[in-house]
N, CA, C and O atoms as a CHARMM CRD file, in Angstrom:
* protein
*
  264
    1    1 ALA  N    117.36400 117.96300  99.56800 PROA 1      0.00000
    2    1 ALA  CA   116.23300 117.04700  99.50400 PROA 1      0.00000
    3    1 ALA  C    115.26300 117.37000 100.62000 PROA 1      0.00000
    4    1 ALA  O    115.66000 117.90100 101.65700 PROA 1      0.00000
    5    2 GLY  N    114.00000 117.05500 100.41800 PROA 2      0.00000
    6    2 GLY  CA   112.99400 117.29400 101.45100 PROA 2      0.00000
    7    2 GLY  C    112.40800 118.68300 101.35700 PROA 2      0.00000
    8    2 GLY  O    112.72000 119.44800 100.44500 PROA 2      0.00000
    9    3 LEU  N    111.55800 118.99600 102.31000 PROA 3      0.00000
   10    3 LEU  CA   110.91600 120.30400 102.33600 PROA 3      0.00000
   11    3 LEU  C    111.81700 121.32500 102.99500 PROA 3      0.00000
   12    3 LEU  O    112.55400 121.00800 103.92800 PROA 3      0.00000
   13    4 LYS  N    111.75700 122.53300 102.51500 PROA 4      0.00000
   14    4 LYS  CA   112.55200 123.60400 103.10200 PROA 4      0.00000
   15    4 LYS  C    111.85800 124.13900 104.34000 PROA 4      0.00000
   16    4 LYS  O    110.63300 124.08100 104.44600 PROA 4      0.00000
   17    5 ASN  N    112.62300 124.65100 105.26000 PROA 5      0.00000
   18    5 ASN  CA   112.07800 125.21200 106.49700 PROA 5      0.00000
   19    5 ASN  C    111.73700 126.68300 106.30700 PROA 5      0.00000
   20    5 ASN  O    112.37600 127.55900 106.88900 PROA 5      0.00000
   21    6 ILE  N    110.72800 126.94300 105.48900 PROA 6      0.00000
   22    6 ILE  CA   110.29800 128.31000 105.23000 PROA 6      0.00000
   23    6 ILE  C    109.00800 128.55900 105.99900 PROA 6      0.00000
   24    6 ILE  O    108.00000 127.89200 105.76800 PROA 6      0.00000
   25    7 VAL  N    109.04400 129.51100 106.90400 PROA 7      0.00000
   26    7 VAL  CA   107.86500 129.85300 107.69800 PROA 7      0.00000
   27    7 VAL  C    107.68400 131.35900 107.62300 PROA 7      0.00000
   28    7 VAL  O    108.60500 132.12100 107.91800 PROA 7      0.00000
   29    8 SER  N    106.49100 131.78400 107.22500 PROA 8      0.00000
   30    8 SER  CA   106.21600 133.21400 107.18400 PROA 8      0.00000
   31    8 SER  C    105.24200 133.57000 108.29300 PROA 8      0.00000
   32    8 SER  O    104.64100 132.69100 108.91000 PROA 8      0.00000
   33    9 GLN  N    105.09300 134.84700 108.53700 PROA 9      0.00000
   34    9 GLN  CA   104.16900 135.30800 109.56700 PROA 9      0.00000
   35    9 GLN  C    102.72700 134.95200 109.22000 PROA 9      0.00000
   36    9 GLN  O    101.89500 134.80300 110.11600 PROA 9      0.00000
   37   10 ASN  N    102.42100 134.81400 107.92700 PROA 10     0.00000
   38   10 ASN  CA   101.05300 134.54300 107.49400 PROA 10     0.00000
   39   10 ASN  C    100.73500 133.05200 107.37700 PROA 10     0.00000
   40   10 ASN  O     99.58400 132.68000 107.14700 PROA 10     0.00000
   41   11 SER  N    101.74500 132.20000 107.53400 PROA 11     0.00000
   42   11 SER  CA   101.48400 130.76700 107.35900 PROA 11     0.00000
   43   11 SER  C    100.84200 130.17700 108.60800 PROA 11     0.00000
   44   11 SER  O    101.17100 130.54900 109.73500 PROA 11     0.00000
   45   12 ALA  N     99.91900 129.25100 108.38100 PROA 12     0.00000
   46   12 ALA  CA    99.22600 128.59200 109.48700 PROA 12     0.00000
   47   12 ALA  C    100.14100 127.53900 110.09700 PROA 12     0.00000
   48   12 ALA  O    101.05200 127.03700 109.43800 PROA 12     0.00000
   49   13 ASN  N     99.89300 127.21500 111.34400 PROA 13     0.00000
   50   13 ASN  CA   100.63400 126.16200 112.01400 PROA 13     0.00000
   51   13 ASN  C    100.40300 124.85500 111.24800 PROA 13     0.00000
   52   13 ASN  O     99.25400 124.44400 111.08500 PROA 13     0.00000
   53   14 PRO  N    101.46800 124.19000 110.77400 PROA 14     0.00000
   54   14 PRO  CA   101.27200 122.98700 109.95800 PROA 14     0.00000
   55   14 PRO  C    100.58500 121.84800 110.70900 PROA 14     0.00000
   56   14 PRO  O     99.86100 121.06300 110.09500 PROA 14     0.00000
   57   15 VAL  N    100.79100 121.74000 112.00500 PROA 15     0.00000
   58   15 VAL  CA   100.12800 120.68600 112.77600 PROA 15     0.00000
   59   15 VAL  C     98.63100 120.96600 112.85600 PROA 15     0.00000
   60   15 VAL  O     97.82100 120.05600 112.68000 PROA 15     0.00000
   61   16 LEU  N     98.25600 122.21900 113.12000 PROA 16     0.00000
   62   16 LEU  CA    96.83500 122.57900 113.15300 PROA 16     0.00000
   63   16 LEU  C     96.17400 122.33900 111.80200 PROA 16     0.00000
   64   16 LEU  O     95.04800 121.84600 111.73800 PROA 16     0.00000
   65   17 ARG  N     96.86800 122.68400 110.72500 PROA 17     0.00000
   66   17 ARG  CA    96.31100 122.46800 109.38600 PROA 17     0.00000
   67   17 ARG  C     96.12000 120.97800 109.11700 PROA 17     0.00000
   68   17 ARG  O     95.10500 120.57800 108.54700 PROA 17     0.00000
   69   18 ALA  N     97.09000 120.15000 109.52400 PROA 18     0.00000
   70   18 ALA  CA    96.97300 118.70500 109.32000 PROA 18     0.00000
   71   18 ALA  C     95.77400 118.14900 110.07700 PROA 18     0.00000
   72   18 ALA  O     95.05700 117.29300 109.55800 PROA 18     0.00000
   73   19 ILE  N     95.55000 118.62500 111.29400 PROA 19     0.00000
   74   19 ILE  CA    94.40900 118.17000 112.09100 PROA 19     0.00000
   75   19 ILE  C     93.10100 118.63000 111.45800 PROA 19     0.00000
   76   19 ILE  O     92.13400 117.87000 111.41900 PROA 19     0.00000
   77   20 GLN  N     93.06100 119.86700 110.96300 PROA 20     0.00000
   78   20 GLN  CA    91.85800 120.36800 110.30200 PROA 20     0.00000
   79   20 GLN  C     91.53700 119.53500 109.06100 PROA 20     0.00000
   80   20 GLN  O     90.37900 119.19600 108.81800 PROA 20     0.00000
   81   21 VAL  N     92.56400 119.21000 108.28000 PROA 21     0.00000
   82   21 VAL  CA    92.36400 118.39000 107.08400 PROA 21     0.00000
   83   21 VAL  C     91.87100 116.99800 107.48100 PROA 21     0.00000
   84   21 VAL  O     90.99500 116.44100 106.82000 PROA 21     0.00000
   85   22 ALA  N     92.42400 116.43800 108.55100 PROA 22     0.00000
   86   22 ALA  CA    91.99600 115.11300 109.01900 PROA 22     0.00000
   87   22 ALA  C     90.51300 115.11600 109.38300 PROA 22     0.00000
   88   22 ALA  O     89.78500 114.19300 109.02000 PROA 22     0.00000
   89   23 PHE  N     90.06500 116.14600 110.09600 PROA 23     0.00000
   90   23 PHE  CA    88.65000 116.23100 110.45800 PROA 23     0.00000
   91   23 PHE  C     87.76300 116.36700 109.22000 PROA 23     0.00000
   92   23 PHE  O     86.69100 115.76400 109.16000 PROA 23     0.00000
   93   24 GLU  N     88.19800 117.14900 108.23900 PROA 24     0.00000
   94   24 GLU  CA    87.42700 117.29200 106.99900 PROA 24     0.00000
   95   24 GLU  C     87.36000 115.96500 106.23800 PROA 24     0.00000
   96   24 GLU  O     86.32000 115.62500 105.67400 PROA 24     0.00000
   97   25 MET  N     88.46900 115.21700 106.22300 PROA 25     0.00000
   98   25 MET  CA    88.47800 113.91800 105.55000 PROA 25     0.00000
   99   25 MET  C     87.52000 112.94300 106.23000 PROA 25     0.00000
  100   25 MET  O     86.79800 112.21200 105.55300 PROA 25     0.00000
  101   26 ARG  N     87.50900 112.92600 107.56500 PROA 26     0.00000
  102   26 ARG  CA    86.59700 112.03900 108.29800 PROA 26     0.00000
  103   26 ARG  C     85.14200 112.44100 108.06400 PROA 26     0.00000
  104   26 ARG  O     84.26900 111.58500 107.92100 PROA 26     0.00000
  105   27 LYS  N     84.89200 113.75100 108.02600 PROA 27     0.00000
  106   27 LYS  CA    83.53100 114.23200 107.78400 PROA 27     0.00000
  107   27 LYS  C     83.05900 113.79300 106.40000 PROA 27     0.00000
  108   27 LYS  O     81.94100 113.30200 106.24600 PROA 27     0.00000
  109   28 PHE  N     83.91400 113.97200 105.39700 PROA 28     0.00000
  110   28 PHE  CA    83.57000 113.57500 104.03400 PROA 28     0.00000
  111   28 PHE  C     83.33700 112.06500 103.95400 PROA 28     0.00000
  112   28 PHE  O     82.35500 111.61900 103.36000 PROA 28     0.00000
  113   29 ALA  N     84.23800 111.27900 104.55000 PROA 29     0.00000
  114   29 ALA  CA    84.12900 109.81700 104.49200 PROA 29     0.00000
  115   29 ALA  C     82.86000 109.32000 105.16900 PROA 29     0.00000
  116   29 ALA  O     82.25300 108.35100 104.71400 PROA 29     0.00000
  117   30 SER  N     82.45300 109.97800 106.25900 PROA 30     0.00000
  118   30 SER  CA    81.25500 109.52800 106.97700 PROA 30     0.00000
  119   30 SER  C     79.98200 109.76100 106.16400 PROA 30     0.00000
  120   30 SER  O     78.94800 109.15700 106.44700 PROA 30     0.00000
  121   31 GLN  N     80.05100 110.62800 105.16100 PROA 31     0.00000
  122   31 GLN  CA    78.89600 110.92100 104.32200 PROA 31     0.00000
  123   31 GLN  C     78.84700 110.03200 103.07300 PROA 31     0.00000
  124   31 GLN  O     77.89200 110.09900 102.29900 PROA 31     0.00000
  125   32 GLN  N     79.87600 109.19900 102.88000 PROA 32     0.00000
  126   32 GLN  CA    79.95100 108.32700 101.71000 PROA 32     0.00000
  127   32 GLN  C     79.51200 106.91300 102.09300 PROA 32     0.00000
  128   32 GLN  O     79.49200 106.55000 103.26900 PROA 32     0.00000
  129   33 GLU  N     79.16200 106.12900 101.07800 PROA 33     0.00000
  130   33 GLU  CA    78.80600 104.73300 101.30400 PROA 33     0.00000
  131   33 GLU  C     79.63600 103.87300 100.36400 PROA 33     0.00000
  132   33 GLU  O     79.77600 104.19400  99.18400 PROA 33     0.00000
  133   34 PHE  N     80.18100 102.79300 100.88000 PROA 34     0.00000
  134   34 PHE  CA    81.06300 101.92800 100.10700 PROA 34     0.00000
  135   34 PHE  C     80.30100 100.71600  99.60200 PROA 34     0.00000
  136   34 PHE  O     80.04800  99.77800 100.35800 PROA 34     0.00000
  137   35 CYS  N     79.93700 100.73100  98.34400 PROA 35     0.00000
  138   35 CYS  CA    79.26600  99.59000  97.69200 PROA 35     0.00000
  139   35 CYS  C     78.08100  99.07300  98.49000 PROA 35     0.00000
  140   35 CYS  O     77.86000  97.86300  98.54400 PROA 35     0.00000
  141   36 GLY  N     77.32600  99.94800  99.10000 PROA 36     0.00000
  142   36 GLY  CA    76.13900  99.55200  99.83400 PROA 36     0.00000
  143   36 GLY  C     76.39200  98.84300 101.14800 PROA 36     0.00000
  144   36 GLY  O     75.45600  98.34500 101.77200 PROA 36     0.00000
  145   37 SER  N     77.66000  98.78900 101.58500 PROA 37     0.00000
  146   37 SER  CA    77.96900  98.04500 102.81100 PROA 37     0.00000
  147   37 SER  C     78.14100  98.94900 104.03200 PROA 37     0.00000
  148   37 SER  O     78.62300  98.49800 105.07100 PROA 37     0.00000
  149   38 GLY  N     77.76100 100.19100 103.91700 PROA 38     0.00000
  150   38 GLY  CA    77.85800 101.08800 105.06700 PROA 38     0.00000
  151   38 GLY  C     78.89400 102.17100 104.88100 PROA 38     0.00000
  152   38 GLY  O     79.46900 102.33900 103.80500 PROA 38     0.00000
  153   39 GLU  N     79.11600 102.89600 105.95400 PROA 39     0.00000
  154   39 GLU  CA    80.01800 104.04300 105.87600 PROA 39     0.00000
  155   39 GLU  C     81.47900 103.61500 105.81200 PROA 39     0.00000
  156   39 GLU  O     81.84100 102.50100 106.19000 PROA 39     0.00000
  157   40 ILE  N     82.29000 104.51700 105.33300 PROA 40     0.00000
  158   40 ILE  CA    83.73400 104.31700 105.26900 PROA 40     0.00000
  159   40 ILE  C     84.32300 104.87500 106.55900 PROA 40     0.00000
  160   40 ILE  O     84.02600 106.00700 106.94000 PROA 40     0.00000
  161   41 ILE  N     85.14700 104.09300 107.22600 PROA 41     0.00000
  162   41 ILE  CA    85.78300 104.53500 108.46500 PROA 41     0.00000
  163   41 ILE  C     87.22700 104.91000 108.15100 PROA 41     0.00000
  164   41 ILE  O     87.96700 104.11900 107.56700 PROA 41     0.00000
  165   42 VAL  N     87.62300 106.11700 108.54000 PROA 42     0.00000
  166   42 VAL  CA    88.96700 106.61900 108.28100 PROA 42     0.00000
  167   42 VAL  C     89.66100 106.85500 109.61500 PROA 42     0.00000
  168   42 VAL  O     89.11000 107.50200 110.50500 PROA 42     0.00000
  169   43 LYS  N     90.87100 106.32600 109.74600 PROA 43     0.00000
  170   43 LYS  CA    91.69000 106.57300 110.93400 PROA 43     0.00000
  171   43 LYS  C     92.92300 107.33700 110.47800 PROA 43     0.00000
  172   43 LYS  O     93.59700 106.93500 109.52900 PROA 43     0.00000
  173   44 ILE  N     93.21500 108.44200 111.15900 PROA 44     0.00000
  174   44 ILE  CA    94.30100 109.32000 110.73900 PROA 44     0.00000
  175   44 ILE  C     95.18000 109.63200 111.93800 PROA 44     0.00000
  176   44 ILE  O     94.67800 109.95900 113.01400 PROA 44     0.00000
  177   45 GLY  N     96.48200 109.53100 111.75600 PROA 45     0.00000
  178   45 GLY  CA    97.44100 109.91500 112.78400 PROA 45     0.00000
  179   45 GLY  C     98.30100 111.05100 112.26300 PROA 45     0.00000
  180   45 GLY  O     98.59500 111.11100 111.06900 PROA 45     0.00000
  181   46 VAL  N     98.70000 111.93500 113.12900 PROA 46     0.00000
  182   46 VAL  CA    99.53000 113.07500 112.74300 PROA 46     0.00000
  183   46 VAL  C    100.85300 112.97500 113.48700 PROA 46     0.00000
  184   46 VAL  O    100.87900 112.89100 114.71500 PROA 46     0.00000
  185   47 HSD  N    101.95200 112.98400 112.73800 PROA 47     0.00000
  186   47 HSD  CA   103.28900 112.94800 113.32700 PROA 47     0.00000
  187   47 HSD  C    103.96600 114.28000 113.05200 PROA 47     0.00000
  188   47 HSD  O    103.87300 114.81800 111.94900 PROA 47     0.00000
  189   48 TYR  N    104.63800 114.80100 114.04800 PROA 48     0.00000
  190   48 TYR  CA   105.37800 116.04800 113.86700 PROA 48     0.00000
  191   48 TYR  C    106.79100 115.83500 114.37900 PROA 48     0.00000
  192   48 TYR  O    106.98600 115.40000 115.51400 PROA 48     0.00000
  193   49 GLY  N    107.75300 116.13100 113.56800 PROA 49     0.00000
  194   49 GLY  CA   109.15100 115.96400 113.96800 PROA 49     0.00000
  195   49 GLY  C    109.91200 115.15500 112.92700 PROA 49     0.00000
  196   49 GLY  O    109.42400 114.90500 111.82500 PROA 49     0.00000
  197   50 ASN  N    111.10600 114.75700 113.30100 PROA 50     0.00000
  198   50 ASN  CA   111.96100 114.00400 112.39000 PROA 50     0.00000
  199   50 ASN  C    111.44200 112.58500 112.21400 PROA 50     0.00000
  200   50 ASN  O    110.85800 112.00600 113.13000 PROA 50     0.00000
  201   51 VAL  N    111.66000 112.03800 111.03400 PROA 51     0.00000
  202   51 VAL  CA   111.22800 110.67200 110.73900 PROA 51     0.00000
  203   51 VAL  C    112.24000 110.02300 109.79800 PROA 51     0.00000
  204   51 VAL  O    112.84500 110.68500 108.95400 PROA 51     0.00000
  205   52 ILE  N    112.40700 108.72000 109.96400 PROA 52     0.00000
  206   52 ILE  CA   113.22500 107.93300 109.04600 PROA 52     0.00000
  207   52 ILE  C    112.26700 107.00200 108.31100 PROA 52     0.00000
  208   52 ILE  O    111.49900 106.27500 108.94200 PROA 52     0.00000
  209   53 ALA  N    112.30800 107.02300 106.99400 PROA 53     0.00000
  210   53 ALA  CA   111.39500 106.20800 106.19300 PROA 53     0.00000
  211   53 ALA  C    112.19400 105.37800 105.20300 PROA 53     0.00000
  212   53 ALA  O    113.19100 105.83900 104.64700 PROA 53     0.00000
  213   54 GLY  N    111.74700 104.15800 104.99100 PROA 54     0.00000
  214   54 GLY  CA   112.40800 103.31700 104.01000 PROA 54     0.00000
  215   54 GLY  C    111.89300 101.90000 104.05100 PROA 54     0.00000
  216   54 GLY  O    111.01200 101.56200 104.84200 PROA 54     0.00000
  217   55 VAL  N    112.45800 101.07200 103.18400 PROA 55     0.00000
  218   55 VAL  CA   112.06900  99.66400 103.10600 PROA 55     0.00000
  219   55 VAL  C    112.96000  98.87200 104.05300 PROA 55     0.00000
  220   55 VAL  O    114.18700  98.95800 103.99000 PROA 55     0.00000
  221   56 ILE  N    112.32200  98.09300 104.93700 PROA 56     0.00000
  222   56 ILE  CA   113.03600  97.29300 105.93000 PROA 56     0.00000
  223   56 ILE  C    112.64600  95.83300 105.73000 PROA 56     0.00000
  224   56 ILE  O    111.47700  95.52300 105.50100 PROA 56     0.00000
  225   57 GLY  N    113.61700  94.94600 105.81700 PROA 57     0.00000
  226   57 GLY  CA   113.34700  93.51200 105.74000 PROA 57     0.00000
  227   57 GLY  C    113.98600  92.87400 104.53100 PROA 57     0.00000
  228   57 GLY  O    113.97100  93.43300 103.43500 PROA 57     0.00000
  229   58 TYR  N    114.54800  91.69400 104.74200 PROA 58     0.00000
  230   58 TYR  CA   115.20600  90.96700 103.65600 PROA 58     0.00000
  231   58 TYR  C    114.24000  89.97900 103.00200 PROA 58     0.00000
  232   58 TYR  O    114.08300  89.97800 101.78100 PROA 58     0.00000
  233   59 HSD  N    113.59500  89.13900 103.81200 PROA 59     0.00000
  234   59 HSD  CA   112.68900  88.11900 103.27600 PROA 59     0.00000
  235   59 HSD  C    111.32700  88.69300 102.90500 PROA 59     0.00000
  236   59 HSD  O    110.71100  88.26200 101.93000 PROA 59     0.00000
  237   60 LYS  N    110.86300  89.66000 103.68000 PROA 60     0.00000
  238   60 LYS  CA   109.55900  90.27900 103.42300 PROA 60     0.00000
  239   60 LYS  C    109.71600  91.79900 103.53400 PROA 60     0.00000
  240   60 LYS  O    109.34900  92.38400 104.55300 PROA 60     0.00000
  241   61 PRO  N    110.26000  92.44400 102.49400 PROA 61     0.00000
  242   61 PRO  CA   110.48000  93.89400 102.57000 PROA 61     0.00000
  243   61 PRO  C    109.17200  94.66500 102.70700 PROA 61     0.00000
  244   61 PRO  O    108.20600  94.41100 101.98800 PROA 61     0.00000
  245   62 GLN  N    109.15900  95.61100 103.64100 PROA 62     0.00000
  246   62 GLN  CA   107.98600  96.45700 103.85600 PROA 62     0.00000
  247   62 GLN  C    108.43700  97.89000 104.07500 PROA 62     0.00000
  248   62 GLN  O    109.47800  98.14500 104.67900 PROA 62     0.00000
  249   63 PHE  N    107.63600  98.81800 103.57400 PROA 63     0.00000
  250   63 PHE  CA   107.90200 100.23400 103.80900 PROA 63     0.00000
  251   63 PHE  C    107.55800 100.54600 105.25600 PROA 63     0.00000
  252   63 PHE  O    106.47300 100.19900 105.72400 PROA 63     0.00000
  253   64 SER  N    108.46700 101.19800 105.96700 PROA 64     0.00000
  254   64 SER  CA   108.25800 101.50000 107.38500 PROA 64     0.00000
  255   64 SER  C    108.66600 102.92300 107.70100 PROA 64     0.00000
  256   64 SER  O    109.52000 103.50900 107.03500 PROA 64     0.00000
  257   65 LEU  N    108.03600 103.46900 108.73500 PROA 65     0.00000
  258   65 LEU  CA   108.40100 104.77100 109.27800 PROA 65     0.00000
  259   65 LEU  C    108.90700 104.55700 110.69100 PROA 65     0.00000
  260   65 LEU  O    108.26800 103.86800 111.48600 PROA 65     0.00000
  261   66 ILE  N    110.04500 105.14100 111.00400 PROA 66     0.00000
  262   66 ILE  CA   110.61700 105.00400 112.34300 PROA 66     0.00000
  263   66 ILE  C    110.76300 106.38100 112.95400 PROA 66     0.00000
  264   66 ILE  O    111.22800 106.50700 114.08700 PROA 66     0.00000
């Protein structure tokens, strides 16, 4: 399960690629207008490393990343 750890000499650093994509998304969003109410603001965080993801909570279940 999950992504395989395949890295070739020609592959770009995945963290750098994620940051480049984030900047492109912010650039695109800043050029759009949402129903005439102004620009769309996008906030993006990049995580690198192990992560645990799942639904936490009995009374109010929410998807969480730890």
